[in-house]
VMD Tcl script that draws the C-alpha trace (Angstrom):
set ca {
  {23.75 -6.39 29.17}
  {24.83 -7.25 25.64}
  {21.27 -7.88 24.50}
  {20.14 -4.50 25.84}
  {22.92 -2.81 23.89}
  {21.83 -4.48 20.65}
  {18.19 -3.54 21.23}
  {19.08 0.11 21.87}
  {21.37 0.19 18.82}
  {18.59 -1.36 16.70}
  {16.04 1.20 17.87}
  {18.48 4.04 17.16}
  {19.21 2.66 13.69}
  {15.54 2.25 12.78}
  {14.72 5.75 14.07}
  {17.60 7.35 12.18}
  {16.54 5.65 8.93}
  {12.79 6.17 9.27}
  {12.77 9.89 10.05}
  {14.43 11.07 6.80}
  {12.14 8.78 4.79}
  {9.02 10.32 6.32}
  {7.46 12.08 3.32}
  {7.02 15.80 3.88}
  {5.40 15.72 7.32}
  {3.60 12.49 6.49}
  {1.21 11.31 3.81}
  {-1.22 14.18 4.38}
  {1.06 16.77 2.77}
  {2.42 14.45 0.11}
  {2.02 15.79 -3.44}
  {0.51 12.53 -4.63}
  {-2.27 11.48 -2.31}
  {-1.58 7.77 -1.72}
  {-5.03 7.11 -0.28}
  {-6.77 8.41 -3.39}
  {-4.41 6.47 -5.65}
  {-5.05 3.26 -3.73}
  {-8.81 3.86 -3.92}
  {-8.66 4.30 -7.70}
  {-6.52 1.19 -8.17}
  {-8.78 -0.86 -5.89}
  {-11.92 0.30 -7.68}
  {-10.39 -0.49 -11.07}
  {-9.45 -3.96 -9.87}
  {-12.95 -4.64 -8.57}
  {-14.49 -3.35 -11.81}
  {-12.16 -5.57 -13.87}
  {-13.08 -8.68 -11.88}
  {-16.79 -7.89 -12.19}
  {-16.62 -7.32 -15.95}
  {-14.59 -10.47 -16.47}
  {-17.14 -12.53 -14.53}
  {-20.00 -11.09 -16.62}
  {-18.21 -11.87 -19.87}
  {-17.54 -15.45 -18.76}
  {-21.18 -15.85 -17.73}
  {-22.37 -14.66 -21.16}
  {-20.03 -17.04 -22.94}
  {-21.17 -19.99 -20.84}
  {-24.88 -19.21 -21.27}
  {-24.67 -19.02 -25.06}
  {-23.23 -22.56 -25.34}
}
mol new
graphics top color blue
foreach p $ca { graphics top sphere $p radius 0.5 }
foreach p [lrange $ca 0 end-1] q [lrange $ca 1 end] { graphics top cylinder $p $q radius 0.2 }
display resetview
């Protein structure tokens, strides 16, 4: 009985906190598109790793 009460109180607490934090009907209507931002950051990271590997390869081949 006591465990059920804590579970229900926990669900109510999580629901009451999560609903106000839901950004303007979800991420679709958000002013900053998080998917596009993540894609740009991920692409920049991959490009950086690739360029760094090429620079290291050039340095090692010239020695």
